[in-house]
KETOR-269163 format. One line per field, with one value per residue: x, y, z negated of N, C-alpha, C in turn; residue in three letters; residue number from 1. Coordinates in nm, 2 decimals, decimal comma. Each point is the difference from the previous one (the first is absolute). Layout:
N
n_px: (X|...)
n_py: (Y|...)
n_pz: (Z|...)
ca_px: (X|...)
ca_py: (Y|...)
ca_pz: (Z|...)
c_px: (X|...)
c_py: (Y|...)
c_pz: (Z|...)
aa: (ALA|...)
i: (NUM|...)
***
This chain:
183
n_px: (-0,53|0,00|0,09|-0,09|0,12|0,01|0,07|-0,08|0,02|-0,06|0,12|0,11|-0,11|0,06|-0,10|0,09|0,11|-0,08|-0,06|0,12|0,05|-0,10|0,02|0,13|-0,05|-0,11|0,05|-0,08|-0,03|0,00|-0,07|0,08|-0,07|0,10|-0,08|-0,09|0,08|0,03|-0,13|-0,03|0,10|-0,04|-0,13|0,03|0,08|-0,10|-0,06|0,10|-0,09|0,02|0,01|0,06|0,07|0,02|0,02|0,07|0,06|0,02|0,05|0,07|-0,01|-0,09|0,10|-0,05|0,05|-0,08|-0,09|0,01|0,01|-0,09|-0,06|0,03|-0,03|-0,10|-0,02|0,02|-0,06|-0,09|0,01|0,00|-0,09|-0,07|0,03|-0,04|-0,11|-0,02|0,02|-0,07|-0,08|0,04|-0,13|0,11|-0,01|-0,04|0,10|0,08|-0,05|0,01|0,12|0,02|-0,06|0,07|0,10|-0,03|-0,03|0,11|0,06|-0,04|0,04|0,11|0,01|-0,03|0,08|0,10|-0,02|0,00|0,13|-0,03|0,11|0,01|0,11|0,11|-0,04|-0,12|0,06|0,08|-0,11|-0,07|0,12|-0,01|-0,13|0,03|0,10|-0,08|-0,08|0,07|0,07|0,11|0,01|-0,13|0,06|0,08|-0,11|-0,06|0,11|0,01|-0,13|0,02|0,10|-0,09|-0,09|0,09|0,03|-0,13|-0,01|0,09|-0,03|0,00|-0,10|0,05|0,03|0,11|0,00|-0,03|0,09|0,08|-0,04|0,01|0,11|0,03|-0,02|0,06|0,09|0,01|0,00|0,09|0,06|-0,02|0,04|0,09|0,00|0,00|0,06)
n_py: (-0,56|0,11|0,08|0,07|0,05|0,13|-0,05|-0,09|-0,13|0,03|-0,05|0,07|0,05|0,04|-0,06|0,02|-0,04|-0,10|-0,02|0,02|-0,08|-0,07|0,02|-0,01|-0,09|-0,01|-0,12|-0,04|-0,10|-0,07|-0,09|-0,05|-0,09|-0,08|-0,08|0,06|0,00|-0,12|-0,02|0,06|-0,06|-0,11|0,03|0,05|-0,11|-0,07|0,08|-0,05|-0,04|0,10|-0,08|0,11|0,03|-0,13|-0,01|0,11|-0,05|-0,12|0,05|0,09|-0,12|0,00|0,05|0,12|0,06|0,10|-0,09|-0,05|0,12|0,02|-0,12|0,02|0,12|-0,04|-0,10|0,09|0,09|-0,10|-0,03|0,13|0,01|-0,11|0,06|0,12|-0,06|-0,06|0,12|0,05|-0,10|0,06|-0,01|0,00|-0,13|-0,01|0,09|-0,07|-0,11|0,05|0,04|-0,12|-0,06|0,08|-0,02|-0,13|0,00|0,08|-0,08|-0,11|0,06|0,04|-0,12|-0,05|0,09|-0,01|-0,13|-0,04|0,00|-0,13|0,00|-0,10|0,06|-0,07|-0,05|0,00|-0,04|-0,08|-0,02|-0,02|-0,05|-0,02|-0,03|-0,07|-0,05|-0,01|-0,04|-0,08|-0,05|0,02|0,06|0,00|0,02|0,09|0,05|0,00|0,04|0,09|0,02|0,00|0,08|0,06|-0,01|0,04|0,10|0,01|-0,02|0,09|0,09|0,07|0,07|0,12|0,02|0,04|-0,11|-0,07|0,06|0,00|-0,12|-0,02|0,08|-0,06|-0,11|0,05|0,06|-0,12|-0,07|0,08|-0,01|-0,14|-0,01|0,09|-0,08|-0,11|0,05)
n_pz: (0,51|0,06|-0,05|0,07|0,01|0,00|-0,11|-0,03|0,02|-0,11|-0,02|0,00|-0,05|-0,11|-0,07|-0,10|0,08|0,04|-0,12|-0,05|0,10|-0,02|-0,13|0,02|0,08|-0,08|-0,03|0,09|-0,09|0,10|-0,06|0,09|0,08|-0,03|0,06|-0,08|-0,11|0,04|0,02|-0,11|-0,07|0,06|-0,02|-0,12|-0,02|0,05|-0,08|-0,07|-0,09|-0,09|-0,11|-0,06|0,10|0,01|-0,13|0,00|0,11|-0,06|-0,11|0,07|0,05|-0,09|-0,06|-0,03|0,11|-0,05|-0,03|0,13|0,05|-0,08|0,03|0,12|-0,02|-0,07|0,09|0,10|-0,07|-0,02|0,13|0,03|-0,10|0,06|0,12|-0,05|-0,05|0,12|0,05|-0,09|0,03|0,12|0,02|0,07|0,01|-0,12|-0,04|0,08|-0,04|-0,12|0,04|0,06|-0,10|-0,08|0,08|0,01|-0,13|-0,01|0,09|-0,07|-0,11|0,07|0,05|-0,12|-0,06|0,09|0,02|-0,12|0,04|0,02|-0,06|0,08|0,06|-0,01|0,12|-0,05|-0,11|0,07|0,07|-0,11|-0,03|0,13|-0,02|-0,11|0,07|0,10|-0,11|-0,06|0,11|0,07|-0,11|0,05|0,12|-0,06|-0,05|0,12|0,06|-0,10|0,02|0,13|-0,03|-0,08|0,10|0,08|-0,08|-0,01|0,13|0,03|-0,09|0,12|-0,05|-0,03|-0,12|0,05|0,08|-0,10|-0,07|0,11|0,02|-0,13|0,01|0,11|-0,06|-0,11|0,08|0,07|-0,11|-0,05|0,12|0,00|-0,13|0,04|0,11|-0,06|-0,10)
ca_px: (-0,03|0,12|-0,04|0,04|0,02|0,05|0,14|0,00|-0,06|0,08|0,01|0,10|0,00|-0,06|-0,13|0,01|0,06|-0,09|-0,10|0,06|0,01|-0,13|-0,04|0,08|0,01|-0,13|0,00|-0,10|0,04|-0,11|0,03|-0,06|0,07|0,13|-0,02|-0,06|0,11|0,10|-0,06|0,00|0,14|0,03|-0,07|0,07|0,13|-0,02|-0,04|0,11|-0,05|0,02|-0,12|-0,08|-0,06|-0,09|-0,12|-0,07|-0,08|-0,12|-0,09|-0,06|-0,04|-0,13|0,00|0,02|0,15|0,05|0,02|0,11|0,12|0,03|0,05|0,13|0,10|0,02|0,08|0,13|0,06|0,03|0,11|0,12|0,04|0,05|0,14|0,09|0,02|0,08|0,13|0,05|0,03|0,10|-0,06|0,00|-0,09|-0,14|-0,02|-0,01|-0,13|-0,10|0,01|-0,06|-0,14|-0,03|0,01|-0,11|-0,13|-0,01|-0,04|-0,14|-0,08|0,00|-0,09|-0,15|-0,04|0,01|-0,08|-0,09|0,05|0,05|0,12|-0,01|0,11|0,13|0,01|-0,08|0,07|0,11|-0,05|-0,07|0,10|0,03|-0,10|0,03|0,12|-0,03|-0,07|0,06|0,14|0,09|0,05|-0,09|0,07|0,10|-0,07|-0,06|0,12|0,04|-0,09|0,02|0,13|-0,03|-0,07|0,11|0,08|-0,07|0,02|0,14|0,08|0,13|0,01|0,05|-0,08|0,00|-0,09|-0,14|-0,02|-0,01|-0,13|-0,10|-0,02|-0,06|-0,14|-0,07|-0,04|-0,11|-0,12|-0,04|-0,06|-0,13|-0,09|-0,03|-0,09|-0,12|-0,07)
ca_py: (0,14|0,09|0,14|0,09|0,14|0,07|-0,03|-0,14|-0,09|0,00|-0,13|-0,02|0,12|-0,03|0,07|0,13|0,09|0,02|0,09|0,13|0,05|0,03|0,12|0,12|0,02|0,00|-0,11|-0,10|-0,14|-0,08|-0,14|-0,06|-0,12|0,03|0,00|0,14|0,09|-0,01|0,06|0,15|0,04|-0,03|0,10|0,13|-0,01|-0,01|0,14|0,09|0,09|-0,05|-0,06|0,11|0,06|-0,09|-0,01|0,13|0,00|-0,09|0,06|0,12|-0,02|0,06|0,14|0,11|0,03|0,08|-0,09|-0,09|0,08|0,02|-0,13|-0,02|0,10|-0,04|-0,12|0,04|0,07|-0,10|-0,09|0,08|0,00|-0,13|-0,01|0,06|-0,10|-0,12|0,05|0,02|-0,13|-0,06|-0,09|0,08|-0,06|0,03|0,14|0,02|-0,04|0,10|0,12|-0,03|0,01|0,14|0,07|-0,05|0,05|0,14|0,02|-0,04|0,11|0,11|-0,04|-0,01|0,13|0,08|-0,05|-0,10|-0,12|-0,11|-0,06|-0,14|-0,08|0,06|0,08|0,12|0,09|0,06|0,09|0,11|0,08|0,10|0,10|0,07|0,07|0,11|0,10|0,03|0,03|-0,11|-0,07|-0,12|-0,12|-0,04|-0,06|-0,13|-0,09|-0,04|-0,10|-0,13|-0,06|-0,06|-0,12|-0,09|-0,03|-0,10|-0,14|-0,03|0,04|0,06|0,14|0,03|0,09|0,14|0,00|0,00|0,13|0,09|-0,03|0,05|0,14|0,02|-0,05|0,08|0,12|-0,03|-0,01|0,13|0,08|-0,05|0,03|0,14|0,01|-0,07|0,05)
ca_pz: (0,00|-0,01|-0,04|0,10|-0,04|0,11|0,02|0,06|-0,09|-0,13|-0,05|-0,11|-0,08|-0,12|-0,01|-0,07|0,10|0,11|-0,05|-0,01|0,13|0,04|-0,07|0,04|0,14|0,07|0,09|-0,03|0,04|0,04|0,02|0,12|0,04|0,06|0,15|0,04|-0,02|0,11|0,12|-0,01|0,02|0,14|0,09|-0,02|0,07|0,14|0,05|-0,03|-0,10|-0,14|-0,05|-0,05|0,12|0,06|-0,09|0,01|0,13|-0,01|-0,10|0,05|0,14|0,02|-0,06|0,09|0,02|-0,11|-0,12|0,03|0,00|-0,15|-0,05|0,06|-0,05|-0,15|-0,01|0,04|-0,11|-0,10|0,04|-0,02|-0,14|-0,03|0,06|-0,10|-0,11|0,04|0,02|-0,14|-0,05|0,08|0,10|0,13|0,10|-0,03|0,02|0,15|0,06|-0,04|0,08|0,13|-0,02|-0,02|0,13|0,09|-0,05|0,03|0,15|0,01|-0,06|0,09|0,12|-0,04|-0,03|0,12|0,12|-0,04|0,06|-0,08|0,06|-0,06|0,03|0,00|0,12|-0,01|-0,09|0,08|0,10|-0,07|-0,07|0,10|-0,02|-0,12|0,02|0,08|-0,07|-0,13|0,02|0,04|-0,12|-0,02|0,06|-0,09|-0,12|0,05|0,02|-0,13|-0,05|0,07|-0,05|-0,13|0,03|0,04|-0,12|-0,08|0,05|0,03|-0,12|0,04|-0,04|-0,13|-0,09|0,06|0,12|-0,05|-0,06|0,11|0,06|-0,09|0,01|0,13|0,00|-0,09|0,08|0,09|-0,08|-0,05|0,11|0,04|-0,11|0,01|0,11|-0,03|-0,12)
c_px: (0,13|-0,05|0,06|0,02|0,06|0,15|0,01|-0,07|0,08|0,00|0,09|0,01|-0,07|-0,13|0,01|0,05|-0,10|-0,11|0,05|0,01|-0,14|-0,05|0,07|0,00|-0,13|-0,01|-0,11|0,05|-0,13|0,04|-0,07|0,07|0,13|-0,01|-0,05|0,11|0,10|-0,06|0,00|0,14|0,05|-0,06|0,07|0,13|-0,02|-0,03|0,12|-0,03|0,04|-0,13|-0,10|-0,08|-0,11|-0,13|-0,08|-0,08|-0,13|-0,11|-0,07|-0,06|-0,13|-0,01|0,02|0,15|0,06|0,03|0,12|0,13|0,04|0,05|0,14|0,10|0,02|0,08|0,14|0,08|0,03|0,12|0,13|0,04|0,05|0,14|0,10|0,03|0,09|0,15|0,07|0,04|0,12|-0,04|-0,01|-0,09|-0,15|-0,03|-0,01|-0,13|-0,12|0,01|-0,05|-0,15|-0,05|0,00|-0,11|-0,13|-0,01|-0,04|-0,15|-0,09|-0,02|-0,09|-0,14|-0,05|-0,02|-0,10|-0,11|0,05|0,06|0,12|0,01|0,12|0,13|0,02|-0,08|0,06|0,12|-0,05|-0,05|0,10|0,04|-0,10|0,04|0,13|-0,03|-0,07|0,07|0,15|0,07|0,05|-0,08|0,07|0,10|-0,06|-0,05|0,11|0,05|-0,09|0,02|0,13|-0,02|-0,07|0,11|0,08|-0,07|0,03|0,14|0,09|0,13|0,02|0,06|-0,10|0,00|-0,09|-0,15|-0,03|-0,02|-0,14|-0,11|-0,03|-0,07|-0,15|-0,09|-0,04|-0,12|-0,13|-0,05|-0,06|-0,13|-0,11|-0,04|-0,10|-0,14|-0,08|-0,04)
c_py: (0,08|0,14|0,09|0,14|0,07|-0,04|-0,14|-0,09|-0,01|-0,14|-0,01|0,13|-0,03|0,07|0,14|0,10|0,03|0,10|0,14|0,07|0,04|0,13|0,12|0,03|0,00|-0,10|-0,10|-0,13|-0,08|-0,15|-0,05|-0,13|0,04|0,01|0,13|0,10|-0,01|0,05|0,15|0,05|-0,02|0,10|0,13|0,00|0,00|0,14|0,10|0,10|-0,06|-0,06|0,11|0,06|-0,08|-0,01|0,13|0,01|-0,08|0,07|0,12|0,00|0,08|0,14|0,10|0,03|0,08|-0,08|-0,09|0,07|0,03|-0,12|-0,02|0,09|-0,03|-0,12|0,03|0,06|-0,10|-0,09|0,08|0,00|-0,14|-0,02|0,06|-0,09|-0,11|0,05|0,02|-0,14|-0,07|-0,10|0,08|-0,06|0,03|0,15|0,03|-0,04|0,09|0,13|-0,02|0,01|0,14|0,08|-0,04|0,05|0,15|0,03|-0,04|0,11|0,11|-0,03|0,00|0,14|0,09|-0,04|-0,10|-0,14|-0,10|-0,06|-0,14|-0,09|0,09|0,09|0,12|0,10|0,07|0,10|0,13|0,09|0,11|0,12|0,09|0,08|0,13|0,11|0,05|0,03|-0,13|-0,08|-0,12|-0,13|-0,06|-0,07|-0,14|-0,10|-0,05|-0,11|-0,13|-0,06|-0,07|-0,14|-0,11|-0,04|-0,10|-0,14|-0,04|0,03|0,07|0,14|0,01|0,08|0,14|0,01|0,02|0,14|0,10|-0,02|0,05|0,15|0,03|-0,04|0,08|0,13|-0,03|-0,01|0,14|0,09|-0,04|0,03|0,15|0,03|-0,06|0,07|0,14)
c_pz: (-0,01|-0,03|0,11|-0,06|0,13|0,03|0,06|-0,10|-0,13|-0,05|-0,13|-0,08|-0,14|-0,01|-0,06|0,10|0,11|-0,05|-0,01|0,14|0,05|-0,06|0,06|0,15|0,08|0,11|-0,04|0,05|0,03|0,01|0,12|0,03|0,08|0,15|0,05|-0,02|0,12|0,13|0,00|0,03|0,15|0,09|-0,01|0,08|0,15|0,06|-0,03|-0,11|-0,14|-0,05|-0,05|0,12|0,06|-0,09|0,00|0,13|-0,02|-0,09|0,05|0,14|0,03|-0,06|0,11|0,00|-0,12|-0,12|0,02|-0,01|-0,15|-0,06|0,05|-0,07|-0,15|-0,01|0,04|-0,12|-0,11|0,03|-0,01|-0,14|-0,04|0,05|-0,10|-0,12|0,03|0,02|-0,14|-0,06|0,07|0,10|0,14|0,10|-0,03|0,02|0,15|0,05|-0,05|0,08|0,14|-0,01|-0,01|0,13|0,09|-0,04|0,02|0,14|0,02|-0,05|0,09|0,12|-0,04|-0,02|0,13|0,10|-0,05|0,05|-0,10|0,07|-0,06|0,04|-0,01|0,12|0,00|-0,09|0,07|0,09|-0,07|-0,07|0,10|-0,01|-0,12|0,02|0,09|-0,07|-0,13|0,01|0,03|-0,12|-0,04|0,05|-0,10|-0,12|0,04|0,02|-0,13|-0,06|0,07|-0,04|-0,13|0,02|0,04|-0,13|-0,09|0,05|0,01|-0,12|0,03|-0,06|-0,14|-0,08|0,06|0,12|-0,05|-0,06|0,11|0,07|-0,09|0,02|0,13|0,00|-0,10|0,07|0,09|-0,07|-0,05|0,11|0,04|-0,10|0,01|0,11|-0,04|-0,11|0,02)
aa: (MET|ALA|VAL|LEU|THR|THR|ALA|ALA|VAL|THR|ALA|GLN|VAL|SER|PRO|GLN|SER|TYR|LYS|LYS|ARG|LEU|ARG|ASN|ARG|HIS|VAL|ALA|ALA|VAL|LYS|LEU|PRO|GLU|GLU|VAL|VAL|GLU|ARG|VAL|LYS|LYS|ARG|ALA|GLU|GLU|LEU|GLY|LEU|SER|LEU|GLU|SER|TYR|LEU|ILE|ASP|VAL|ILE|THR|ARG|ASP|ASP|ASP|PRO|GLU|LYS|ALA|SER|GLU|ALA|TYR|VAL|GLU|ALA|SER|LYS|SER|LEU|LEU|GLU|GLU|ALA|ARG|GLY|GLU|LEU|GLU|LYS|GLY|ASP|VAL|ARG|GLN|ALA|ALA|GLU|LYS|LEU|TRP|GLY|ALA|ALA|ALA|LEU|ALA|ILE|LYS|ALA|TYR|ALA|ALA|TRP|ARG|GLU|GLY|LYS|ARG|LEU|SER|SER|HIS|GLY|GLU|LEU|TRP|ARG|TYR|LYS|ASP|VAL|ALA|ALA|ALA|GLU|LEU|GLY|GLU|TRP|VAL|ARG|ASP|ALA|TRP|ASN|ALA|GLY|ASN|ALA|MET|HIS|THR|CYS|PHE|TYR|GLU|GLY|TRP|CYS|THR|LYS|GLU|ASP|VAL|GLU|ASP|SER|LEU|LYS|LYS|ILE|GLU|ARG|LEU|ILE|ASN|GLU|ILE|VAL|SER|LYS|ILE|LYS)
i: (1|2|3|4|5|6|7|8|9|10|11|12|13|14|15|16|17|18|19|20|21|22|23|24|25|26|27|28|29|30|31|32|33|34|35|36|37|38|39|40|41|42|43|44|45|46|47|48|49|50|51|52|53|54|55|56|57|58|59|60|61|62|63|64|65|66|67|68|69|70|71|72|73|74|75|76|77|78|79|80|81|82|83|84|85|86|87|88|89|90|91|92|93|94|95|96|97|98|99|100|101|102|103|104|105|106|107|108|109|110|111|112|113|114|115|116|117|118|119|120|121|122|123|124|125|126|127|128|129|130|131|132|133|134|135|136|137|138|139|140|141|142|143|144|145|146|147|148|149|150|151|152|153|154|155|156|157|158|159|160|161|162|163|164|165|166|167|168|169|170|171|172|173|174|175|176|177|178|179|180|181|182|183)
***
């Protein structure tokens, strides 16, 4: 059995530290067979989605678009805050991955709210950011590109703390603009 969290399979965390993280981050842990956890992670990766985004897609599949957009935007805001926390701890790569997830979920929220559309792949996110940019402003492209740079940073580890801080500001603006439209 493995524990699936939105960060990954938790293996080397003390029980006290893990419980504290769960209390402070509103993270749910689910024990699943390791094979299932690996399948979920693989499927999310195949679609070019963060684990959070993929799981929200699955969970909200039958929800009306308004509810789905609210779930996406709340998760986006949560990931933004988690990114801040990771940055404060000096974990640039984890902060970067949280920012990628936040940007992707913000675009998903906008698509669900605006058209009732469910975006289910990295390619669909790339295309829909153009819709958001046309309506909200060209700066959306910069925010989206910052999010994608953070996705690369997570895998390659090339970015600096300053890169992540700059991306955080851009992605925060994206989230705030989308929240102002949705709410």
